[in-house]
C-alpha positions in Angstrom: -1.8 -4.9 21.3 -2.0 -8.9 20.4 -1.4 -8.7 16.9 -4.8 -10.8 16.3 -6.5 -8.2 17.9 -5.1 -5.5 14.8 -6.1 -8.2 12.0 -9.6 -8.2 13.2 -10.1 -4.2 13.7 -8.0 -3.1 11.3 -10.3 -1.9 8.7 -9.2 0.1 4.7 -11.3 3.4 5.3 -12.8 5.2 2.7 -14.1 8.7 5.4 -11.1 10.7 6.2 -10.6 13.4 8.7 -9.7 16.2 5.7 -6.7 18.7 7.1 -5.9 16.3 10.2 -2.4 15.5 9.1 0.1 13.1 9.3 2.9 14.1 11.3 6.0 12.8 9.2 7.5 10.7 12.7 4.8 8.6 12.3 5.5 8.4 8.7 8.5 7.3 8.8 7.5 4.6 11.2 5.1 3.4 9.1 7.5 3.1 5.7 10.0 1.4 8.3 7.5 -1.0 8.7 7.3 -1.4 5.3 11.4 -1.6 4.7 11.4 -3.6 7.0 8.9 -6.5 5.4 10.5 -9.4 4.0 10.6 -9.7 0.3 11.7 -13.1 -1.9 16.1 -13.3 -2.3 15.8 -10.6 0.0 15.1 -8.9 -3.4 13.4 -5.3 -1.5 11.8 -4.6 -5.0 10.0 -1.3 -4.4 10.9 2.3 -3.2 8.8 4.3 -1.5 7.4 8.0 -2.6 5.5 9.9 0.5 3.6 11.9 0.0 2.3 15.1 1.1 2.6 18.2 0.5 -0.5 20.2 -0.7 1.3 20.9 -4.4 2.0 16.9 -4.4 -0.9 15.6 -3.3 -2.8 17.2 -5.5 -1.1 15.7 -8.3 -1.5 12.4 -6.9 -5.2 13.1 -6.2 -4.6 14.1 -10.3 -2.6 10.6 -10.8 -5.6 8.3 -9.4 -7.8 8.9 -11.7 -7.8 7.0 -15.0 -9.7 7.5 -17.8 -13.4 8.4 -18.2 -13.2 10.1 -14.5 -12.8 6.1 -13.2 -11.3 6.0 -10.3 -10.8 3.4 -6.8 -10.6 6.7 -4.0 -13.6 8.9 -4.6 -12.6 10.2 -1.3 -9.5 10.9 -2.2 -9.1 14.6 -1.3 -9.8 14.0 2.0 -6.7 12.0 3.1 -3.5 13.3 4.6 -1.3 11.5 2.8 0.0 9.4 0.0 2.7 6.2 -0.2 3.0 5.2 -3.9 4.5 1.9 -4.2 7.0 1.7 -6.7 7.5 -1.5 -8.2 11.7 -2.3 -8.7 13.8 -4.3 -10.0 14.6 -7.9 -8.3 17.7 -8.8 -7.7 17.2 -12.9 -7.4 19.3 -16.1 -6.7 20.1 -17.0 -10.3 17.9 -20.6 -9.5 15.4 -18.4 -9.8 15.7 -17.2 -12.8 16.8 -20.3 -14.6 13.3 -22.3 -13.1 10.8 -19.2 -13.2 12.5 -17.2 -16.3 11.6 -14.2 -14.7 13.7 -11.6 -11.9 9.9 -9.9 -10.8 8.4 -13.8 -10.1 8.1 -12.5 -6.5 8.2 -9.1 -6.3 4.0 -8.2 -6.1 3.4 -10.6 -3.4 6.7 -8.4 -1.7 4.9 -5.0 -2.2 1.7 -6.5 -0.8 3.4 -7.9 2.0 5.0 -4.9 2.4 1.7 -2.8 2.6 0.7 -4.9 4.6 2.9 -4.1 7.2 2.7 -0.7 6.7 -0.8 -0.6 7.5 -0.8 -2.6 10.5 1.8 -0.4 11.9 -0.3 2.6 11.2 -3.0 1.4 13.3 -1.3 0.6 16.0 -0.7 4.7 15.5 -4.1 5.4 15.8 -4.7 6.1 11.6 -6.2 4.4 8.6 -5.2 3.2 5.7 -6.8 2.0 2.3 -4.7 0.3 -0.5 -5.4 2.6 -4.4 -4.7 0.3 -6.9 -6.3 1.9 -9.8 -3.6 5.0 -11.2 -2.8 6.4 -14.1 1.6 5.5 -15.0 1.6 8.4 -17.6 0.8 10.5 -15.1 2.5 9.1 -11.8 6.0 9.2 -14.1 5.3 12.6 -14.8 3.7 14.2 -11.0 6.7 11.6 -9.0 10.0 11.6 -11.2 9.3 7.9 -11.7 11.4 6.2 -14.4 9.9 4.9 -17.6 9.2 1.6 -17.2 8.8 1.5 -13.2 5.2 0.4 -12.5 3.0 1.8 -9.5 2.1 -0.8 -8.2 -0.4 0.4 -5.7 -0.9 3.4 -4.1 -2.1 3.8 0.3 -4.1 6.6 1.8 -3.3 7.3 5.5 -5.0 9.8 7.6 -7.5 10.0 10.9 -10.8 7.8 10.1 -14.4 10.1 10.1 -15.7 7.4 12.0 -14.7 4.4 14.1 -18.2 2.6 14.6 -16.3 -0.9 14.3 -17.6 -3.1 11.6 -18.0 -6.9 11.1 -15.6 -7.9 9.0 -17.0 -10.9 6.9 -14.5 -12.9 5.8 -14.3 -17.3 4.9 -14.6 -19.6 7.1 -11.5 -20.8 7.9 -12.1 -24.7 6.9 -13.1 -22.7 3.5 -9.4 -21.2 3.3 -6.5 -23.8 5.1 -6.6 -27.1 5.1 -3.6 -30.0 6.3 -1.4 -31.7 3.6 -3.6 -31.6 0.8 -6.1 -30.0 -0.5 
């Protein structure tokens, strides 16, 4: 499939087929797509935790509910597997630190790129995904042994879509988001 076709047809899924398991082979292919992603100074500032056992999924479903019961994923119990994206300390060139006074300057973008590569690989395997941004950091650390100070940046839900009806993506026109040589 052409890459732009993947971009046009892939969508965030919020309705999964409960109980339909994603194979570990496919999960590893998805993680490999993230591992191969580019990163600033080749720092690879990520750790991916695959969550696919019923016990671990129950913990994760609890950890993506924050205070007052808010969650970005009310459908979380339908999901076959999740991948937790944990930001690691980036090892960047001294000139980057000298200029930005920050080793993590590129890490959020790098993690986002890795996540999108995983979404595209999942789509190519016939799977659906949705990025989840809300989580309870303390629960994540407790449930998954994540060291204090290692922020969970996002969680990727992976499974089989309950409905594959194509949707018309609403995007800004190209001339509104792109220009050449100046603003």
